[in-house]
C-alpha positions as CSV (number, residue, x, y, z in Angstrom):
1,M,4.3,-0.1,13.9
2,Q,1.0,-0.9,15.7
3,K,-0.6,-4.3,16.3
4,L,-4.2,-4.5,17.4
5,L,-6.0,-7.7,18.5
6,D,-9.7,-7.3,19.0
7,F,-10.7,-10.5,20.6
8,G,-14.3,-9.4,21.1
9,A,-14.9,-8.9,17.4
10,G,-12.5,-11.7,16.4
11,E,-10.4,-9.3,14.3
12,I,-6.7,-8.7,13.9
13,D,-5.6,-5.4,12.6
14,Y,-2.0,-4.7,11.8
15,K,-0.8,-1.3,10.7
16,I,2.6,0.2,9.8
17,S,3.3,3.7,8.8
18,I,6.0,5.8,7.2
19,N,6.8,9.4,7.9
20,A,7.1,10.9,4.4
21,E,7.1,14.5,5.6
22,K,10.9,14.9,5.6
23,N,11.7,12.1,3.1
24,K,10.8,12.0,-0.5
25,L,8.4,9.1,-1.1
26,T,9.9,6.9,-3.8
27,N,9.1,3.5,-5.4
28,A,11.9,2.0,-3.3
29,N,10.4,3.4,-0.1
30,I,7.0,2.0,-1.0
31,E,8.4,-1.4,-2.0
32,S,10.4,-1.6,1.3
33,F,7.3,-0.6,3.2
34,I,5.2,-3.3,1.6
35,Y,7.8,-6.0,2.0
36,A,8.1,-5.2,5.7
37,K,4.4,-5.6,6.2
38,L,4.2,-8.8,4.2
39,G,7.3,-10.2,6.0
40,T,5.6,-9.6,9.4
41,M,2.4,-11.4,8.2
42,D,4.5,-14.3,6.9
43,C,6.0,-14.6,10.4
44,Y,2.8,-14.5,12.3
45,L,0.4,-16.2,9.9
46,P,1.1,-19.9,10.9
47,E,0.4,-19.1,14.5
48,I,-2.8,-17.1,13.6
49,K,-4.0,-20.0,11.5
50,G,-3.3,-22.4,14.3
51,I,-5.4,-20.3,16.7
52,I,-8.3,-20.1,14.3
53,E,-8.3,-23.9,13.9
54,R,-8.4,-24.6,17.6
55,E,-11.6,-24.8,19.6
56,N,-12.1,-23.3,23.1
57,I,-8.9,-21.3,23.3
58,S,-8.7,-18.5,25.8
59,I,-7.6,-15.0,25.1
60,K,-4.6,-15.5,27.3
61,E,-3.5,-18.7,25.5
62,A,-3.9,-17.0,22.1
63,T,-1.9,-14.0,23.1
64,E,0.9,-16.2,24.5
65,I,1.1,-18.2,21.2
66,I,1.2,-15.0,19.0
67,E,3.8,-13.2,21.2
68,I,6.4,-15.9,21.2
């Protein structure tokens, strides 16, 4: 799992991956993979929206809010 916050560009990039080399990729694997990603976004989205709506927030403050 990798999180990337690019404060200079104002972007949030969140990536997860699955090693399918040794495991057969099935519908169940893909479904689990998608739900894991969506669940993480559900967790962080309220804080992200709160930061977007604030004015004059520093990078340090934004990072502290997200990493709680």
